[in-house]
C-alpha positions in Angstrom: -91.6 131.3 -124.2 -92.8 132.6 -128.0 -95.4 130.1 -129.2 -96.3 129.6 -133.2 -99.9 127.6 -133.7 -100.4 127.1 -130.1 -97.4 125.0 -129.2 -93.8 126.2 -128.3 -91.6 126.7 -130.7 -88.8 124.0 -130.0 -91.6 121.4 -130.2 -91.9 122.2 -134.2 -88.8 120.4 -135.2 -89.6 116.9 -133.3 -93.1 117.0 -135.2 -91.9 117.6 -138.3 -89.2 114.9 -137.8 -91.9 112.2 -136.3 -94.9 113.4 -138.7 -95.1 110.0 -139.6 -95.8 108.8 -136.5 -98.6 111.6 -135.6 -99.9 110.6 -139.2 -100.6 107.2 -137.7 -102.3 107.9 -134.3 -104.5 110.8 -136.3 -107.5 108.7 -137.0 -107.6 107.1 -133.5 -107.2 111.1 -131.9 -109.9 112.3 -134.7 -111.9 109.3 -133.2 -111.8 110.3 -129.8 -112.8 113.9 -130.7 -115.4 113.1 -132.7 -117.5 110.4 -130.7 -116.1 110.8 -126.8 -115.1 114.5 -126.3 -117.9 116.8 -128.8 -120.8 114.0 -127.7 -119.9 115.3 -123.9 -121.5 118.6 -124.3 -125.1 116.7 -124.5 -124.4 116.0 -120.6 -126.3 119.5 -120.4 -129.4 117.9 -121.0 -128.9 116.0 -118.1 -129.7 119.3 -115.9 -132.6 120.4 -119.0 -136.4 119.0 -119.4 -135.6 118.0 -123.0 -138.4 117.1 -125.0 -137.8 114.0 -127.8 -139.9 116.5 -130.3 -137.6 120.0 -130.0 -134.3 117.7 -131.4 -131.2 119.3 -131.2 -132.4 122.5 -130.9 -133.9 121.6 -127.3 -130.4 121.4 -125.7 -130.5 125.1 -126.3 -133.9 126.2 -125.6 -135.0 123.7 -123.0 -135.8 124.6 -119.6 -133.2 124.5 -117.1 -134.0 122.5 -113.7 -131.1 121.4 -112.3 -130.7 118.6 -110.2 -134.4 117.4 -110.9 -133.2 114.4 -112.7 -130.9 113.1 -109.8 -133.4 113.6 -107.3 -136.1 111.7 -108.8 -133.5 108.8 -109.5 -132.4 108.6 -105.6 -136.1 109.0 -104.5 -136.9 106.2 -107.2 -138.6 102.8 -106.7 -135.5 101.6 -108.8 -132.8 103.0 -107.4 -131.2 100.7 -104.6 -132.7 98.0 -107.0 -130.3 98.7 -109.6 -127.3 99.9 -108.3 -127.9 96.8 -106.2 -127.6 94.4 -109.3 -125.4 96.2 -110.8 -122.7 96.1 -108.1 -123.6 91.9 -106.8 -123.1 91.2 -110.9 -120.0 93.2 -111.4 -118.6 92.4 -107.8 -118.8 88.2 -108.9 -116.9 89.1 -112.0 -114.2 90.8 -110.1 -114.6 88.4 -107.8 -114.2 85.7 -109.7 -112.6 86.8 -113.0 -109.7 89.0 -112.1 -107.8 86.7 -110.4 -108.9 83.7 -112.5 -106.5 85.6 -115.5 -103.8 86.0 -112.9 -103.7 82.2 -112.4 -104.4 81.1 -115.9 -100.8 83.0 -116.8 -99.4 81.5 -114.0 -100.2 78.1 -115.3 -99.0 78.7 -118.2 -96.1 79.9 -117.4 -95.1 77.1 -116.2 -95.7 75.1 -119.2 -92.7 73.7 -121.0 -93.9 71.9 -124.1 -94.0 74.6 -126.1 -97.0 73.0 -128.6 -99.4 72.2 -126.1 -98.7 75.6 -124.8 -99.4 77.6 -128.0 -102.8 75.4 -128.4 -104.1 75.9 -124.7 -103.2 79.9 -125.2 -105.1 79.8 -128.3 -108.5 78.2 -126.9 -108.4 80.4 -124.1 -108.2 83.5 -126.2 -110.9 82.5 -128.8 -114.0 83.7 -126.4 -112.9 87.0 -126.2 -113.3 87.4 -130.4 -116.9 85.8 -130.1 -119.6 88.7 -130.5 -121.6 88.9 -127.5 -124.8 88.5 -129.2 -123.3 85.1 -130.4 -122.2 84.1 -126.8 -125.4 85.1 -125.4 -127.2 82.6 -128.4 -124.9 79.6 -127.3 -125.9 80.4 -123.8 -129.8 80.2 -124.9 -129.4 77.3 -126.6 -127.0 75.4 -124.3 -129.2 76.8 -120.6 -132.5 75.8 -122.7 -135.2 73.6 -121.4 -136.1 72.0 -124.8 -132.8 69.9 -125.8 -130.1 72.1 -124.1 -127.0 70.5 -123.0 -127.6 71.5 -119.4 -131.0 70.0 -118.9 -130.3 67.0 -121.1 -127.9 66.3 -118.6 -129.7 67.3 -115.5 -132.5 65.2 -116.9 -130.8 62.0 -117.9 -129.7 61.9 -114.0 -133.1 61.9 -112.8 -132.9 66.1 -112.4 -135.6 68.4 -113.5 -135.1 70.9 -116.1 -133.9 74.3 -114.9 -134.9 77.4 -116.6 -131.5 78.7 -115.3 -132.5 82.4 -117.6 -135.7 82.6 -115.9 -135.0 82.0 -112.4 -134.0 85.0 -110.4 -131.2 82.0 -108.5 -129.3 81.1 -111.3 -129.4 84.3 -114.2 -126.3 86.0 -111.8 -124.1 82.7 -112.1 -124.5 82.1 -115.5 -123.6 86.2 -116.6 -120.5 85.2 -114.2 -119.5 82.3 -115.6 -119.9 83.5 -119.2 -118.1 86.5 -118.4 -114.9 84.1 -116.8 -114.9 82.1 -119.9 -114.7 85.2 -122.3 -112.5 87.0 -120.6 -109.9 84.7 -118.8 -107.4 83.7 -122.0 -107.3 87.8 -122.8 -107.0 88.9 -119.5 -103.8 86.5 -119.1 -102.0 88.2 -121.5 -101.1 91.1 -120.1 -99.8 88.7 -117.2 -97.7 86.6 -119.4 -95.9 89.4 -120.9 -95.2 91.0 -117.7 -93.5 88.0 -116.9 -91.2 87.8 -119.3 -89.4 90.6 -118.1 -88.6 88.9 -114.7 -84.4 88.1 -114.4 -84.1 84.1 -115.1 -81.3 84.4 -112.3 -83.9 84.8 -109.8 -85.2 81.3 -110.7 -81.8 80.2 -110.9 -81.2 81.3 -107.5 -84.4 79.9 -105.8 -83.2 76.7 -107.2 -79.9 76.5 -106.3 -82.0 76.6 -102.8 -83.9 74.5 -103.2 -87.2 76.0 -104.2 -90.1 74.7 -106.2 -91.8 75.5 -108.8 -95.1 76.6 -106.4 -92.5 78.6 -104.1 -90.6 80.0 -107.5 -94.1 81.4 -108.5 -95.2 82.7 -105.1 -91.9 84.0 -104.3 -90.6 85.5 -108.0 -93.1 85.8 -110.5 -96.2 86.9 -108.7 -94.2 89.9 -106.6 -92.5 90.2 -109.9 -96.1 90.8 -111.7 -97.3 92.9 -108.7 -97.4 96.1 -110.6 -99.4 95.4 -113.6 -102.4 93.8 -111.2 -102.2 96.8 -109.7 -102.7 98.9 -112.6 -105.0 96.0 -114.0 -107.6 96.3 -110.6 -107.7 100.2 -110.6 -108.9 99.9 -113.7 -111.2 97.0 -113.4 -112.5 99.1 -109.8 -113.3 101.7 -112.4 -115.3 99.8 -114.0 -116.9 98.3 -111.3 -120.7 99.8 -113.0 -120.3 98.6 -115.9 -122.3 94.9 -115.2 -122.2 94.2 -119.0 -124.9 95.8 -120.8 -125.0 94.2 -124.0 -125.4 90.4 -122.5 -127.7 91.1 -119.8 -130.4 93.3 -122.6 -129.6 90.1 -124.6 -130.6 86.9 -122.0 -132.5 89.1 -119.0 -136.6 88.9 -119.3 -139.3 90.6 -116.9 -138.8 87.3 -114.9 -135.3 88.1 -113.7 -135.6 92.2 -113.4 -135.3 91.6 -109.8 -132.1 90.1 -109.8 -130.8 91.4 -113.4 -131.5 95.0 -114.2 -128.8 97.3 -114.0 -128.1 100.8 -114.4 -127.2 100.6 -118.2 -130.4 98.7 -118.9 -132.5 101.0 -116.7 -131.1 104.1 -118.8 -132.0 102.3 -122.1 -135.7 101.9 -121.0 -136.1 105.3 -119.6 -134.1 107.0 -122.8 -134.7 105.0 -125.9 -138.4 103.3 -125.1 -139.7 105.7 -122.4 -138.0 108.6 -124.5 -137.0 110.4 -121.1 -133.5 111.7 -122.5 -133.5 114.1 -119.7 -133.7 111.7 -117.1 -131.6 108.8 -118.7 -129.1 111.4 -119.2 -128.9 112.2 -115.5 -129.0 109.0 -114.6 -125.7 107.7 -116.8 -124.1 110.7 -115.5 -124.8 109.9 -112.1 -123.0 106.5 -113.1 -120.2 108.0 -114.5 -119.3 110.2 -111.8 -119.2 107.3 -109.2 -117.1 105.6 -111.2 -114.5 108.3 -111.6 -114.7 108.4 -107.8 -114.1 104.9 -107.9 -110.8 105.0 -110.1 -109.7 107.8 -108.1 -110.1 106.0 -104.8 -108.5 103.1 -106.1 -105.3 104.8 -107.5 -105.2 106.7 -104.5 -105.0 103.6 -102.2 -102.4 101.6 -104.3 -100.2 104.9 -104.1 -100.4 104.9 -100.4 -99.7 101.1 -100.2 -96.6 101.5 -102.6 -98.0 99.9 -105.2 -98.0 101.2 -109.1 -101.0 103.6 -109.8 -102.1 104.7 -113.4 -100.6 107.9 -112.5 
């Protein structure tokens, strides 16, 4: 087929016809090219010994060491600790946060008072737009042993103050609860949108057969949004190694490293504070490869179960 500028000739009329839409997506495309695709070239330093004093030139001139940094990470004292913490924190967030959004969407769908429904939706959405820094600050104030609301209640009922952010027994719970609070409302939006596509005739038929609201939600609404649930679950599993770097970094301390140190914070310390750029890049690349394997595996399982995948 003859081509012009790398595109089949028959595509050019369509491009010209819809050129304004292409203009609209151009900034987004440039963003991903500049900040996501071009920097991928830097992955090469994971296989080299890069000195921080060599600068960009070191990417091309550094000594090639192969998988040296990957082996060093696998044999590191921190490997199993950061992997365990990352998987546990992400797993708890998925276990409690994912079904919470579905449950909230089902409950909101059953509300018939429009004004009350809108108020609940607005209140549940708002935490998503609060900066992680602000959320961390709120957590510190509420959980503080010196005037914090939670500890004030505990002391009022005769208990002893608990240092939530400095206690290995409570730190993960703080992360998970704050994550659910921030994400539950925003996560329910997609499910509510999917519910609008369910045929109202199904509910009418169910009511005629004597099905109550609970049975309608279980046998009609939930199966109706199953494709969306499957897609969101696949994407969530793909991000299983993203345990919330910003919030962990803002809230953790050496006292809780044992239960709070995740892959991202480990990369941060090694790369930006210890200046081990090559080693930090290797750890980050290892994490991304595992994430890709997880999302491919989850999509394969979903397709084998006759569910909707992401491709």
